[in-house]
C-alpha positions in Angstrom: -53.7 42.2 -7.8 -50.0 41.4 -7.7 -49.7 39.5 -11.0 -51.8 42.3 -12.7 -49.2 44.8 -11.6 -46.4 42.9 -12.6 -47.5 41.6 -15.9 -48.8 45.0 -17.0 -45.6 46.6 -15.9 -43.7 44.1 -18.1 -46.2 44.7 -21.0 -45.5 48.4 -20.7 -41.8 47.7 -20.8 -41.9 45.6 -23.7 -44.2 48.0 -25.5 -41.6 50.7 -24.8 -38.7 48.6 -26.1 -40.6 47.8 -29.4 -41.1 51.6 -29.9 -37.5 52.3 -29.0 -36.2 49.7 -31.7 -38.5 51.3 -34.3 -37.2 54.6 -33.5 -33.5 53.3 -33.8 -34.1 51.5 -37.0 -36.0 54.7 -38.6 -33.1 56.8 -37.4 -30.7 54.6 -39.0 -32.7 54.7 -42.3 -33.1 58.5 -42.2 -29.3 58.6 -41.7 -28.8 56.9 -45.0 -27.8 53.8 -43.3 -24.4 55.2 -42.2 -22.9 54.7 -38.7 -20.7 57.6 -37.7 -19.0 57.7 -34.4 -18.7 61.5 -34.0 -21.8 63.3 -35.5 -23.7 66.4 -34.8 -27.3 66.0 -34.2 -29.5 66.6 -37.0 -32.5 68.6 -35.7 -34.9 67.3 -38.9 -34.2 63.7 -38.0 -34.7 64.4 -34.2 -38.0 65.9 -34.8 -39.2 63.2 -37.1 -38.2 60.6 -34.4 -39.9 62.3 -31.4 -43.3 60.7 -32.2 -41.6 57.3 -31.3 -38.9 58.4 -28.6 -41.4 60.3 -26.4 -44.1 57.5 -25.9 -41.2 54.7 -25.5 -39.8 56.7 -22.5 -43.3 57.1 -21.2 -44.0 53.5 -21.4 -40.7 52.7 -19.9 -41.5 55.1 -16.9 -45.0 53.7 -16.2 -43.8 50.1 -16.8 -40.9 50.5 -14.1 -43.5 52.1 -11.6 -46.0 49.3 -12.1 -43.4 46.5 -12.1 -41.8 47.9 -8.9 -45.1 48.4 -7.2 -46.1 44.9 -8.0 -42.8 43.4 -6.9 -42.8 45.4 -3.7 -46.3 44.5 -2.8 -45.5 40.7 -3.8 -42.3 40.8 -1.4 -44.3 42.3 1.7 -47.2 39.5 1.6 
């Protein structure tokens, strides 16, 4: 049970990081491959990237909860 919680938490964290990386690459492409240090947020780009950033954050939160639960149960045993 402990291993299942820990590895599923790590899997969720990995999936969230992959979705975050996809969102970063797509955002870079939608910004015409420019890196500007001071920019105003573009609402069109933000709306296009929400389909990647919201699930990424959700997977990060779920993964962190599962991992913390698995580690805490493992340390008490």
